LUMTI-804119 format. One line per field, with one value per residue (C-alpha): residue number from 1; chain; x, y, z. Coordinates in nm, 4 decimals. Example, Ala and Ser with C-alpha at 12.3 -4.5 7.8 and 13.67 -1.06 7.14 Angstrom:
BEGIN
nr <- [1 / 2] $
kette <- [A / A] $
east <- [1.2300 / 1.3670] $
north <- [-0.4500 / -0.1060] $
up <- [0.7800 / 0.7140] $
end
This chain:
BEGIN
nr <- [1 / 2 / 3 / 4 / 5 / 6 / 7 / 8 / 9 / 10 / 11 / 12 / 13 / 14 / 15 / 16 / 17 / 18 / 19 / 20 / 21 / 22 / 23 / 24 / 25 / 26 / 27 / 28 / 29 / 30 / 31 / 32 / 33 / 34 / 35 / 36 / 37 / 38 / 39 / 40 / 41 / 42 / 43 / 44 / 45 / 46 / 47 / 48 / 49 / 50 / 51 / 52 / 53 / 54 / 55 / 56 / 57 / 58 / 59 / 60 / 61 / 62 / 63 / 64 / 65 / 66 / 67 / 68 / 69 / 70 / 71 / 72 / 73 / 74 / 75 / 76 / 77 / 78 / 79 / 80 / 81 / 82 / 83 / 84 / 85 / 86 / 87 / 88 / 89 / 90 / 91 / 92 / 93 / 94 / 95 / 96 / 97 / 98 / 99 / 100 / 101 / 102 / 103 / 104 / 105 / 106 / 107 / 108 / 109 / 110 / 111 / 112 / 113 / 114 / 115 / 116 / 117 / 118 / 119 / 120 / 121 / 122 / 123 / 124 / 125 / 126 / 127 / 128 / 129 / 130 / 131 / 132 / 133 / 134 / 135 / 136 / 137 / 138 / 139 / 140 / 141 / 142 / 143 / 144 / 145 / 146 / 147 / 148 / 149 / 150 / 151 / 152 / 153 / 154 / 155 / 156 / 157 / 158 / 159 / 160 / 161 / 162 / 163 / 164 / 165 / 166 / 167 / 168 / 169 / 170 / 171 / 172 / 173 / 174 / 175 / 176 / 177 / 178 / 179 / 180 / 181 / 182 / 183 / 184 / 185 / 186 / 187 / 188 / 189 / 190 / 191 / 192 / 193 / 194 / 195 / 196 / 197 / 198 / 199 / 200 / 201 / 202 / 203 / 204 / 205 / 206 / 207 / 208 / 209 / 210 / 211 / 212 / 213 / 214 / 215 / 216 / 217 / 218 / 219 / 220 / 221 / 222 / 223 / 224 / 225 / 226 / 227 / 228 / 229 / 230 / 231 / 232 / 233 / 234 / 235 / 236 / 237 / 238 / 239 / 240 / 241 / 242 / 243 / 244 / 245 / 246 / 247 / 248 / 249 / 250 / 251 / 252 / 253 / 254 / 255 / 256 / 257 / 258 / 259 / 260 / 261 / 262 / 263 / 264 / 265 / 266 / 267 / 268 / 269 / 270 / 271 / 272 / 273 / 274 / 275 / 276 / 277 / 278 / 279 / 280 / 281 / 282 / 283 / 284 / 285 / 286 / 287 / 288 / 289 / 290 / 291 / 292 / 293 / 294 / 295 / 296 / 297 / 298 / 299 / 300 / 301 / 302 / 303 / 304 / 305 / 306 / 307 / 308 / 309 / 310 / 311 / 312 / 313 / 314 / 315 / 316 / 317 / 318 / 319 / 320 / 321 / 322 / 323 / 324 / 325 / 326 / 327 / 328 / 329 / 330 / 331 / 332 / 333 / 334 / 335 / 336 / 337 / 338 / 339 / 340 / 341 / 342 / 343 / 344 / 345 / 346 / 347 / 348 / 349 / 350 / 351 / 352 / 353 / 354 / 355 / 356 / 357 / 358 / 359 / 360 / 361 / 362 / 363 / 364 / 365 / 366 / 367 / 368 / 369 / 370 / 371 / 372 / 373 / 374 / 375 / 376 / 377 / 378 / 379 / 380 / 381 / 382 / 383 / 384 / 385 / 386 / 387 / 388 / 389 / 390 / 391 / 392 / 393 / 394 / 395 / 396 / 397 / 398 / 399 / 400 / 401 / 402 / 403 / 404 / 405 / 406 / 407 / 408 / 409 / 410 / 411 / 412 / 413 / 414 / 415 / 416 / 417 / 418 / 419 / 420 / 421 / 422 / 423 / 424 / 425 / 426 / 427 / 428 / 429 / 430 / 431 / 432 / 433 / 434 / 435 / 436 / 437 / 438 / 439 / 440 / 441 / 442 / 443 / 444 / 445 / 446 / 447 / 448 / 449 / 450 / 451 / 452 / 453 / 454 / 455 / 456 / 457 / 458 / 459 / 460 / 461 / 462 / 463 / 464 / 465 / 466 / 467 / 468 / 469 / 470 / 471 / 472 / 473 / 474 / 475 / 476 / 477 / 478 / 479 / 480 / 481 / 482 / 483 / 484 / 485 / 486 / 487 / 488 / 489 / 490] $
kette <- [A / A / A / A / A / A / A / A / A / A / A / A / A / A / A / A / A / A / A / A / A / A / A / A / A / A / A / A / A / A / A / A / A / A / A / A / A / A / A / A / A / A / A / A / A / A / A / A / A / A / A / A / A / A / A / A / A / A / A / A / A / A / A / A / A / A / A / A / A / A / A / A / A / A / A / A / A / A / A / A / A / A / A / A / A / A / A / A / A / A / A / A / A / A / A / A / A / A / A / A / A / A / A / A / A / A / A / A / A / A / A / A / A / A / A / A / A / A / A / A / A / A / A / A / A / A / A / A / A / A / A / A / A / A / A / A / A / A / A / A / A / A / A / A / A / A / A / A / A / A / A / A / A / A / A / A / A / A / A / A / A / A / A / A / A / A / A / A / A / A / A / A / A / A / A / A / A / A / A / A / A / A / A / A / A / A / A / A / A / A / A / A / A / A / A / A / A / A / A / A / A / A / A / A / A / A / A / A / A / A / A / A / A / A / A / A / A / A / A / A / A / A / A / A / A / A / A / A / A / A / A / A / A / A / A / A / A / A / A / A / A / A / A / A / A / A / A / A / A / A / A / A / A / A / A / A / A / A / A / A / A / A / A / A / A / A / A / A / A / A / A / A / A / A / A / A / A / A / A / A / A / A / A / A / A / A / A / A / A / A / A / A / A / A / A / A / A / A / A / A / A / A / A / A / A / A / A / A / A / A / A / A / A / A / A / A / A / A / A / A / A / A / A / A / A / A / A / A / A / A / A / A / A / A / A / A / A / A / A / A / A / A / A / A / A / A / A / A / A / A / A / A / A / A / A / A / A / A / A / A / A / A / A / A / A / A / A / A / A / A / A / A / A / A / A / A / A / A / A / A / A / A / A / A / A / A / A / A / A / A / A / A / A / A / A / A / A / A / A / A / A / A / A / A / A / A / A / A / A / A / A / A / A / A / A / A / A / A / A / A / A / A / A / A / A / A / A / A / A / A / A / A / A / A / A / A / A / A / A / A / A / A / A / A / A / A / A / A / A / A / A / A / A / A / A / A / A / A / A / A / A / A / A / A / A / A / A / A / A / A / A / A / A / A / A / A / A / A / A / A / A / A / A / A / A / A / A / A / A / A] $
east <- [0.0000 / 0.1906 / 0.3268 / 0.0246 / 0.2037 / 0.4911 / 0.2476 / 0.0347 / 0.3368 / 0.4127 / 0.0504 / 0.0212 / 0.3141 / 0.1365 / -0.0512 / -0.3201 / -0.4521 / -0.8207 / -1.0223 / -1.3894 / -1.7561 / -1.8445 / -2.1947 / -2.3908 / -2.5398 / -2.8471 / -2.9984 / -3.3501 / -3.4326 / -3.7851 / -4.0618 / -4.3680 / -4.6816 / -4.9598 / -5.0615 / -5.1244 / -5.4954 / -5.4009 / -5.2556 / -5.1644 / -4.8165 / -4.6461 / -4.5945 / -4.2523 / -4.2531 / -3.9115 / -3.7120 / -3.3774 / -3.1604 / -2.7929 / -2.5780 / -2.2356 / -1.9814 / -2.0425 / -1.9258 / -1.5558 / -1.5662 / -1.6285 / -1.3170 / -1.1230 / -1.2694 / -1.1667 / -0.8126 / -0.7976 / -0.9475 / -0.6537 / -0.4175 / -0.2966 / -0.3338 / -0.5621 / -0.5621 / -0.9182 / -1.0145 / -1.3888 / -1.6773 / -1.9623 / -2.2403 / -2.2914 / -2.5541 / -2.6192 / -2.5305 / -2.1963 / -2.1132 / -2.2078 / -1.9704 / -1.6860 / -1.7317 / -1.7393 / -1.4244 / -1.2377 / -1.3049 / -1.1016 / -0.7437 / -0.5958 / -0.8004 / -0.7030 / -1.0138 / -0.9557 / -1.3122 / -1.4044 / -1.7379 / -1.9716 / -2.2658 / -2.4544 / -2.5136 / -2.6526 / -2.4265 / -2.5139 / -2.7280 / -2.8782 / -3.1395 / -3.2019 / -3.5043 / -3.4159 / -3.6104 / -3.4593 / -3.5675 / -3.4747 / -3.1887 / -3.3389 / -3.3593 / -3.7176 / -3.6645 / -3.3893 / -3.4248 / -3.1494 / -3.0717 / -2.8093 / -2.7022 / -2.5175 / -2.3633 / -1.9946 / -1.8264 / -1.7912 / -1.4584 / -1.3628 / -1.4534 / -1.2596 / -0.9542 / -0.9844 / -1.0131 / -0.7105 / -0.4988 / -0.5836 / -0.4986 / -0.1752 / -0.0558 / -0.0928 / 0.0868 / 0.4447 / 0.3529 / 0.1452 / 0.2428 / -0.0416 / -0.3461 / -0.7019 / -0.9805 / -1.3225 / -1.5745 / -1.9441 / -2.0358 / -2.1598 / -1.9442 / -1.6023 / -1.4093 / -1.4613 / -1.2496 / -1.0293 / -0.9785 / -0.9015 / -0.6553 / -0.4592 / -0.4391 / -0.3254 / -0.0657 / 0.0666 / 0.0812 / 0.2676 / 0.5185 / 0.6049 / 0.6137 / 0.2949 / 0.0704 / -0.2967 / -0.5928 / -0.9316 / -1.2707 / -1.4422 / -1.7959 / -1.7620 / -1.7903 / -1.5277 / -1.2138 / -1.0026 / -1.0645 / -0.8692 / -0.5722 / -0.2408 / -0.3857 / -0.2095 / -0.5236 / -0.8935 / -1.1448 / -1.4801 / -1.7470 / -1.8736 / -2.1569 / -1.9275 / -1.6675 / -1.9305 / -2.0645 / -1.7176 / -1.6099 / -1.9551 / -1.9059 / -2.0971 / -1.8921 / -1.9718 / -1.6344 / -1.2590 / -1.2302 / -1.4686 / -1.2592 / -0.9374 / -1.0864 / -1.2045 / -0.9138 / -0.6617 / -0.8966 / -0.9861 / -0.6216 / -0.5332 / -0.8244 / -0.7138 / -0.3381 / -0.3395 / -0.1124 / -0.3978 / -0.7755 / -0.9546 / -1.3111 / -1.5043 / -1.7725 / -1.9606 / -2.0043 / -1.7800 / -1.4783 / -1.2532 / -1.0345 / -0.7300 / -0.5991 / -0.2459 / -0.1115 / 0.1583 / -0.1196 / -0.1274 / -0.4733 / -0.5308 / -0.8656 / -0.9365 / -1.2643 / -1.4918 / -1.4522 / -1.7557 / -1.9606 / -2.3035 / -2.4231 / -2.6117 / -2.5529 / -2.3394 / -2.3482 / -1.9948 / -1.8219 / -1.6590 / -1.5217 / -1.3571 / -1.2021 / -1.0377 / -0.9233 / -0.7445 / -0.5962 / -0.4606 / -0.2968 / -0.1597 / -0.0157 / 0.1307 / 0.3088 / 0.4726 / 0.2943 / 0.2354 / -0.0917 / -0.1929 / -0.1480 / -0.3309 / -0.6264 / -0.6469 / -0.6394 / -0.9171 / -1.1313 / -1.1049 / -1.1929 / -1.4994 / -1.6213 / -1.5953 / -1.7646 / -2.0730 / -2.1353 / -2.1975 / -2.5002 / -2.4674 / -2.1520 / -1.8968 / -1.5226 / -1.2844 / -0.9978 / -0.6651 / -0.7722 / -1.0890 / -0.8936 / -0.6413 / -0.9153 / -1.0585 / -0.7252 / -0.5911 / -0.9088 / -0.7249 / -0.5059 / -0.7812 / -0.8191 / -0.6724 / -0.3704 / -0.5631 / -0.8235 / -0.5508 / -0.4416 / -0.6008 / -0.6635 / -0.8033 / -0.7840 / -1.1498 / -1.0655 / -0.7891 / -1.0068 / -1.2903 / -1.0646 / -0.8923 / -1.2261 / -1.3595 / -1.0582 / -1.0703 / -1.4410 / -1.3434 / -1.0888 / -0.7937 / -0.4393 / -0.3399 / 0.0294 / 0.2268 / 0.5611 / 0.6912 / 0.9519 / 1.0221 / 1.0180 / 1.1568 / 1.2784 / 1.1235 / 1.3919 / 1.4185 / 1.5132 / 1.1868 / 0.9848 / 1.1416 / 1.0654 / 0.7057 / 0.6465 / 0.7848 / 0.5825 / 0.2621 / 0.3525 / 0.3401 / -0.0185 / -0.3579 / -0.3675 / -0.0656 / -0.0684 / 0.2410 / 0.3152 / 0.4745 / 0.6732 / 0.5294 / 0.7445 / 0.8126 / 0.9095 / 1.1498 / 1.3172 / 1.3789 / 1.5241 / 1.7121 / 1.7955 / 1.6527 / 1.7099 / 1.4856 / 1.2403 / 1.3040 / 0.9326 / 0.6484 / 0.4378 / 0.1438 / 0.3685 / 0.5423 / 0.2064 / 0.0686 / 0.3779 / 0.3587 / -0.0153 / 0.0345 / 0.2205 / -0.0044 / 0.1452 / 0.0234 / -0.3368 / -0.3327 / -0.0933 / -0.1158 / 0.0936 / 0.2222 / 0.3711 / 0.5830 / 0.9452 / 0.8450 / 0.5281 / 0.4604 / 0.1359 / 0.0159 / 0.1032 / -0.0811 / -0.3889 / -0.3789 / -0.2559 / -0.1393 / -0.1172 / 0.2151 / 0.4841 / 0.7394 / 1.0803 / 1.3975 / 1.6533 / 1.9052 / 1.7114 / 1.6849 / 1.3410 / 1.4169 / 1.5037 / 1.1746 / 0.9501 / 0.6218 / 0.7365 / 0.6163 / 0.2628 / 0.2321 / 0.3755 / 0.1625 / -0.1456 / -0.0234 / 0.1073 / 0.4465 / 0.7433 / 0.8826 / 1.2250 / 1.2547 / 1.5704 / 1.6825 / 1.8380 / 2.2016 / 2.3366 / 2.0154 / 1.9388 / 1.7651 / 2.0549 / 2.3053 / 2.0711 / 2.0299 / 2.4045 / 2.4777 / 2.2336 / 2.3985 / 2.7451 / 2.6369 / 2.4919 / 2.8155] $
north <- [0.0000 / 0.3067 / 0.4879 / 0.6995 / 0.9210 / 1.0050 / 1.0824 / 1.2966 / 1.5020 / 1.5599 / 1.6453 / 1.9285 / 2.1018 / 2.1229 / 2.4122 / 2.3488 / 2.6018 / 2.5185 / 2.6915 / 2.6233 / 2.6927 / 2.8142 / 2.7661 / 2.7752 / 2.4421 / 2.4655 / 2.1583 / 2.1728 / 1.8691 / 1.7633 / 1.5117 / 1.4886 / 1.3946 / 1.5463 / 1.6849 / 2.0556 / 2.1526 / 2.4208 / 2.1843 / 1.8152 / 1.8719 / 1.7336 / 1.9635 / 1.9395 / 2.0030 / 2.1673 / 2.0601 / 2.2262 / 2.3675 / 2.4268 / 2.5898 / 2.4857 / 2.6149 / 2.3914 / 2.3097 / 2.3780 / 2.5578 / 2.2215 / 2.0917 / 2.3798 / 2.3019 / 1.9372 / 2.0383 / 2.2576 / 1.9816 / 1.7612 / 2.0211 / 2.1515 / 2.5082 / 2.6107 / 2.9163 / 2.9215 / 3.1144 / 3.1395 / 3.3565 / 3.5157 / 3.7599 / 4.0920 / 3.9533 / 3.8252 / 3.4662 / 3.5765 / 3.7793 / 3.4855 / 3.2576 / 3.5073 / 3.5393 / 3.1629 / 3.1060 / 3.3846 / 3.2080 / 2.9094 / 2.9642 / 2.7433 / 2.8842 / 3.1989 / 3.3019 / 3.5015 / 3.5735 / 3.7586 / 3.9467 / 3.9390 / 4.1763 / 4.0373 / 3.6918 / 3.5472 / 3.3460 / 2.9790 / 2.8435 / 2.4968 / 2.4098 / 2.0416 / 1.9222 / 1.6041 / 1.3528 / 1.3687 / 1.0147 / 0.8370 / 1.0683 / 1.0774 / 1.3838 / 1.4863 / 1.8042 / 2.0389 / 2.4051 / 2.5880 / 2.9568 / 2.9890 / 3.1202 / 2.8316 / 3.0453 / 3.0980 / 3.3949 / 3.7008 / 3.8085 / 4.0542 / 3.8071 / 3.5311 / 3.7531 / 3.8331 / 3.4622 / 3.3724 / 3.6544 / 3.5523 / 3.1866 / 3.2514 / 3.4937 / 3.2209 / 2.9463 / 3.0106 / 2.9520 / 2.6335 / 2.2680 / 2.1395 / 2.2725 / 2.1420 / 2.2416 / 2.1640 / 2.1967 / 2.2149 / 2.3775 / 2.6988 / 2.9338 / 2.9620 / 2.7012 / 2.8235 / 2.6785 / 2.9885 / 2.9727 / 2.5998 / 2.6394 / 2.9306 / 2.7896 / 2.4430 / 2.5890 / 2.8240 / 2.5416 / 2.3114 / 2.5836 / 2.5927 / 2.2140 / 2.1974 / 1.8916 / 1.9569 / 1.7497 / 1.8056 / 1.7002 / 1.7412 / 1.8257 / 1.8582 / 1.5403 / 1.6907 / 1.5830 / 1.7595 / 2.0960 / 1.9653 / 1.8517 / 1.8574 / 1.7863 / 1.5239 / 1.3467 / 1.3589 / 1.2184 / 1.1610 / 0.9474 / 0.6449 / 0.8366 / 1.1213 / 0.8769 / 0.6843 / 1.0031 / 1.1275 / 0.7972 / 0.6999 / 0.3556 / 0.1389 / 0.1252 / -0.1657 / -0.3144 / -0.2667 / -0.4225 / -0.1604 / 0.1156 / -0.0348 / -0.0560 / 0.3071 / 0.4576 / 0.4735 / 0.6866 / 0.9081 / 0.9609 / 1.0543 / 1.2951 / 1.4666 / 1.4224 / 1.3243 / 1.1026 / 0.9165 / 0.8829 / 0.7928 / 0.6655 / 0.6841 / 0.4146 / 0.4757 / 0.1510 / -0.0314 / 0.1767 / 0.3544 / 0.2506 / 0.4363 / 0.3881 / 0.5166 / 0.6022 / 0.3359 / 0.0751 / 0.0178 / -0.0311 / 0.0090 / -0.0787 / 0.0069 / -0.1294 / 0.0947 / 0.0595 / -0.0491 / 0.2468 / 0.3233 / 0.5724 / 0.8736 / 1.1249 / 1.1110 / 1.4900 / 1.6189 / 1.2797 / 1.3485 / 1.6752 / 1.4803 / 1.2358 / 1.5009 / 1.6984 / 1.3960 / 1.3053 / 1.6554 / 1.6789 / 1.3223 / 1.3624 / 1.7003 / 1.5164 / 1.2966 / 0.9761 / 0.7022 / 0.6431 / 0.3348 / 0.5071 / 0.8211 / 0.6117 / 0.4153 / 0.7375 / 0.8816 / 0.5679 / 0.5683 / 0.9382 / 0.8820 / 0.6120 / 0.8601 / 1.1408 / 0.9434 / 0.8513 / 1.2178 / 1.4312 / 1.7117 / 1.8303 / 1.7094 / 1.7402 / 1.4676 / 1.5333 / 1.3503 / 1.2089 / 1.0584 / 0.9295 / 0.7687 / 0.5863 / 0.4561 / 0.3396 / 0.2036 / 0.0739 / -0.1896 / 0.0784 / 0.1660 / -0.1932 / -0.3113 / -0.5393 / -0.8497 / -0.7861 / -0.8128 / -1.1652 / -1.4572 / -1.7138 / -1.9824 / -2.0827 / -1.9809 / -1.6290 / -1.6030 / -1.7327 / -1.4941 / -1.1879 / -1.2802 / -1.3502 / -1.0110 / -0.8284 / -1.0175 / -0.9368 / -0.5689 / -0.6123 / -0.5462 / -0.6726 / -0.8988 / -0.9068 / -1.1490 / -1.1480 / -1.3584 / -1.4012 / -1.4826 / -1.1181 / -1.2243 / -0.8793 / -0.6173 / -0.3771 / -0.0998 / -0.3541 / -0.5406 / -0.2189 / -0.1149 / -0.4462 / -0.4509 / -0.0880 / -0.1434 / -0.4629 / -0.2707 / -0.0156 / -0.2951 / -0.4040 / -0.2983 / -0.5327 / -0.6995 / -1.0357 / -1.1183 / -1.4861 / -1.5428 / -1.8516 / -2.0275 / -2.0810 / -2.4443 / -2.3367 / -2.0700 / -2.3219 / -2.5588 / -2.2782 / -2.0703 / -2.3106 / -2.4032 / -2.0603 / -1.8859 / -1.7255 / -1.4539 / -1.3629 / -1.6111 / -1.6181 / -1.4278 / -1.1432 / -1.1313 / -1.1347 / -0.8452 / -0.6308 / -0.6956 / -0.6325 / -0.2968 / -0.1751 / 0.0337 / -0.1284 / -0.4717 / -0.5663 / -0.9246 / -1.1617 / -1.5371 / -1.7788 / -2.0934 / -2.4093 / -2.5306 / -2.4353 / -2.2450 / -2.0510 / -2.2592 / -2.4074 / -2.0627 / -1.9071 / -2.1891 / -2.1131 / -1.7335 / -1.7262 / -1.3649 / -1.1301 / -0.9989 / -1.1969 / -0.9758 / -1.0649 / -0.8812 / -0.8066 / -1.0511 / -1.3229 / -1.3892 / -1.4460 / -1.8154 / -1.8438 / -1.6955 / -1.9730 / -1.9835 / -1.7829 / -2.0558 / -2.0463 / -1.6688 / -1.6286 / -1.9185 / -1.7222 / -1.4097 / -1.2456 / -1.0882 / -1.1400 / -0.8160 / -0.7887 / -0.4869 / -0.3194 / -0.4282 / -0.1998 / -0.3073 / -0.3671 / -0.4857 / -0.8446 / -1.0131 / -1.2581 / -0.9746 / -0.7988 / -1.1149 / -1.1788 / -0.8198 / -0.8486 / -1.1701 / -1.0184 / -0.7214 / -0.9525 / -1.1470] $
up <- [0.0000 / 0.1208 / 0.4241 / 0.5141 / 0.7635 / 0.5280 / 0.2461 / 0.4789 / 0.5739 / 0.2057 / 0.1219 / 0.3719 / 0.2027 / -0.1358 / -0.2955 / -0.5581 / -0.8078 / -0.8519 / -1.1247 / -1.1801 / -1.1285 / -0.7814 / -0.6420 / -0.3193 / -0.2123 / 0.0082 / 0.1720 / 0.3143 / 0.5283 / 0.6148 / 0.5581 / 0.3355 / 0.5279 / 0.3146 / -0.0229 / -0.0617 / -0.0733 / -0.3278 / -0.5893 / -0.6268 / -0.4841 / -0.1731 / 0.1237 / 0.2868 / 0.6595 / 0.6932 / 0.9974 / 0.9261 / 0.6502 / 0.5846 / 0.3190 / 0.1916 / -0.0561 / -0.3560 / -0.7056 / -0.7555 / -0.4202 / -0.2562 / -0.4297 / -0.2742 / 0.0689 / 0.0354 / -0.0592 / 0.2519 / 0.4691 / 0.3685 / 0.5117 / 0.1741 / 0.0479 / -0.2380 / -0.4598 / -0.5897 / -0.9036 / -0.9635 / -1.0785 / -0.8829 / -0.9568 / -0.7848 / -0.5474 / -0.1962 / -0.2899 / -0.4314 / -0.1226 / 0.0980 / -0.0932 / -0.0748 / 0.3019 / 0.3500 / 0.1429 / 0.3219 / 0.6514 / 0.5304 / 0.6436 / 0.3715 / 0.0817 / -0.1055 / -0.3045 / -0.6237 / -0.7357 / -1.0541 / -1.0376 / -1.3365 / -1.2685 / -1.5678 / -1.4179 / -1.0953 / -0.8710 / -0.9150 / -0.6313 / -0.5924 / -0.3305 / -0.2584 / -0.0612 / 0.1235 / 0.3286 / 0.6778 / 0.7563 / 0.4315 / 0.3181 / -0.0321 / -0.2551 / -0.3344 / -0.5374 / -0.6544 / -0.7506 / -0.9436 / -0.9869 / -1.2581 / -1.5956 / -1.7593 / -2.0336 / -2.1198 / -1.9571 / -2.1797 / -2.3297 / -2.0553 / -1.7810 / -1.9578 / -1.9658 / -1.5953 / -1.5091 / -1.7228 / -1.5804 / -1.2231 / -1.2876 / -1.4758 / -1.2077 / -0.9434 / -1.1403 / -1.0223 / -0.6562 / -0.6904 / -0.7295 / -0.9463 / -1.1356 / -1.1122 / -1.3521 / -1.2018 / -1.4843 / -1.3962 / -1.7317 / -1.5681 / -1.7742 / -1.6073 / -1.8033 / -2.1574 / -2.4370 / -2.4215 / -2.0443 / -2.0597 / -2.3440 / -2.2029 / -1.8505 / -1.9628 / -2.1993 / -1.9303 / -1.6742 / -1.9114 / -1.9940 / -1.6231 / -1.5870 / -1.3792 / -1.4014 / -1.4817 / -1.3645 / -1.5297 / -1.3976 / -1.7361 / -1.8359 / -2.2116 / -2.4216 / -2.6505 / -2.4673 / -2.7294 / -2.5635 / -2.2621 / -2.4716 / -2.2929 / -1.9483 / -1.7384 / -1.6183 / -1.7031 / -1.4515 / -1.6289 / -1.4706 / -1.6626 / -1.8316 / -1.9392 / -2.0689 / -2.2655 / -2.4224 / -2.5154 / -2.6716 / -2.8023 / -2.6549 / -2.4107 / -2.0898 / -1.8577 / -1.7660 / -1.7433 / -2.0892 / -2.2318 / -2.0742 / -2.2081 / -2.5600 / -2.5549 / -2.3618 / -2.6450 / -2.8534 / -2.5569 / -2.4634 / -2.8194 / -2.8298 / -2.5089 / -2.5617 / -2.1938 / -1.9886 / -1.8206 / -1.8088 / -1.4846 / -1.5195 / -1.1921 / -1.1668 / -0.8398 / -0.6474 / -0.8981 / -0.8023 / -1.0485 / -1.3400 / -1.4701 / -1.8230 / -1.8866 / -2.2287 / -2.1853 / -2.1859 / -1.8109 / -1.6590 / -1.2842 / -1.1273 / -0.7638 / -0.6229 / -0.4190 / -0.0444 / 0.1579 / 0.2770 / 0.4134 / 0.1546 / 0.2864 / 0.0083 / -0.3058 / -0.3563 / -0.3943 / -0.3750 / -0.7112 / -0.5700 / -0.2895 / -0.5355 / -0.7549 / -0.4508 / -0.3042 / -0.6430 / -0.6960 / -0.3537 / -0.3616 / -0.7124 / -0.6189 / -0.3369 / -0.6046 / -0.5149 / -0.7731 / -0.9578 / -0.7599 / -0.4241 / -0.5386 / -0.6567 / -0.3336 / -0.1335 / -0.3514 / -0.3241 / 0.0547 / 0.0674 / -0.1523 / 0.0878 / 0.3748 / 0.1801 / 0.0748 / 0.4377 / 0.5203 / 0.4360 / 0.1827 / 0.0098 / 0.2616 / 0.3113 / 0.4257 / 0.6649 / 0.6831 / 1.0195 / 0.8690 / 0.5712 / 0.8017 / 0.9923 / 0.6647 / 0.5261 / 0.8564 / 1.0248 / 1.2272 / 1.3885 / 1.6339 / 1.7544 / 2.0824 / 2.0433 / 2.1534 / 1.8818 / 1.6169 / 1.7130 / 1.5291 / 1.8019 / 1.5728 / 1.2076 / 1.1743 / 1.2985 / 1.0409 / 0.7561 / 0.8404 / 0.8470 / 0.5202 / 0.3507 / 0.4644 / 0.3234 / -0.0045 / -0.0437 / -0.0209 / -0.2997 / -0.0674 / -0.1256 / 0.1625 / 0.2491 / 0.4656 / 0.6449 / 0.9306 / 1.2010 / 1.5660 / 1.6824 / 2.0190 / 2.1235 / 1.8984 / 1.7707 / 1.5046 / 1.2376 / 1.2955 / 1.2891 / 0.9609 / 0.7895 / 0.9164 / 0.8155 / 0.4662 / 0.4367 / 0.5178 / 0.2518 / -0.0087 / 0.0646 / 0.1979 / 0.4976 / 0.6586 / 0.8367 / 1.0411 / 1.0955 / 1.4372 / 1.5331 / 1.8395 / 2.1488 / 2.0499 / 1.7000 / 1.8317 / 2.0645 / 1.7733 / 1.5624 / 1.8207 / 2.1055 / 2.4464 / 2.6038 / 2.3554 / 2.3245 / 2.5792 / 2.5707 / 2.5345 / 2.2190 / 2.3676 / 2.4802 / 2.1428 / 1.9632 / 2.1697 / 2.1135 / 1.7386 / 1.7264 / 1.8970 / 1.5872 / 1.3651 / 1.0530 / 1.1633 / 1.0853 / 1.2135 / 1.3914 / 1.3318 / 1.5412 / 1.3672 / 1.5204 / 1.2290 / 1.1665 / 0.8525 / 0.7665 / 0.4535 / 0.5858 / 0.6968 / 0.3598 / 0.1834 / 0.3945 / 0.3493 / -0.0129 / 0.0160 / -0.2802 / -0.1475 / 0.0342 / 0.2090 / 0.3509 / 0.4480 / 0.1795 / 0.3300 / 0.1425 / -0.2297 / -0.3828 / -0.4260 / -0.0557 / 0.0630 / 0.1940 / 0.0021 / -0.2996 / -0.5379 / -0.3944 / -0.4155 / -0.7651 / -0.8952 / -0.7853 / -0.9660 / -0.6492 / -0.5885 / -0.3611 / -0.2187 / -0.0566 / 0.1720 / 0.2977 / 0.6414 / 0.9008 / 0.9532 / 1.3009 / 1.4645 / 1.5658 / 1.8571 / 1.9005 / 1.9505 / 2.1946 / 2.4027 / 2.4034 / 2.5050 / 2.7979 / 2.9122 / 2.8877 / 3.0975 / 3.3639 / 3.3867] $
end
């Protein structure tokens, strides 16, 4: 998988330039209990209401919620809604709003009427002028964006087709960004991907991708077939197709296809989930992470966002809990006491589409070398199982005076590590039987082994998995620690 803490530290140092359509999202919650006597229409008994910064503004809020900074370039009218949005954005410490005023148009506002009990949308009312910005306004938007480019790390175009991202604005901003070596992510609305040519990544949903490619899109194979044409059209490095409950699939121009399944979530409201996805992608990619890691971060964030009402943001703390759910468990809850416990946990993770990793050892006295191997092992998978030699097994391997700590103590110390998701004790001299039972996608061992020396490598590679050798920390071993303690006693 990845080192979440290291990536988080890199993410908070990034600045994103976000350009797009700003709007005010209003949510009116209530219930329908009768029909109006004035007309055959339901009457909503309003219980509460709330307003949020929406559209591309919600993307900016999500960037800020991740601890990064955002320079936001948008468009408002000379009205109460526009002034409300400006005030709200100025309250965000990590957002720098650069808002162009167009007196000829209303600020976009959307009011959604939602059943409080069922969390279903009953009606939406829009106030908007979905027309391209005029020449003078276009120029002001371009000038504001280009002026900010030298002090940002990545550019994000959030297109809601409300008039900000005209063909001229898109073209000049992308060209200016590329001239400075800045990557550009586009959340597109137009079916003509050619107007976004030169962008690094486009993130259409399945419907948008199907319309742009004029293909039926039902599977990864359909995306792969249509991606080459779409990438040529956009002259882009990659195309990410978001597919709701089916996850997301990225097609790279080198032919690589990455599919990340959606994480389990109790869906309350999908409004703004796409904003969360592109916000996480932009900040993660700005932090120089790889595609696979960025997608997994975005998928986890989407699962958090849809569990909240309205247009929601996702913080690094919430994202951490979603990606490292076992970290909050007590140590004893992370020890598989029976084979049935182990099977159930592995089956649950596999059903979620997670990559299960495995490493093993005696871990008699936990030292920095152990911690490094375990941490790097966790970075190679989504869930890490550590196989632990039983006391009898350690005695056969290390001699009658070992282990120093009994197996339960060693298991609890290991399980207390955040990088460890499950500990499984095995009685044999090698973990071959345990590996055969788990059939991990990733088998991890210290770099003092060769792949051919790693027990179980044949089983894992036969299933299409991989063997990963991680760097060990020189100068650390349990045997030397035990000997040093004995020497000091004598």
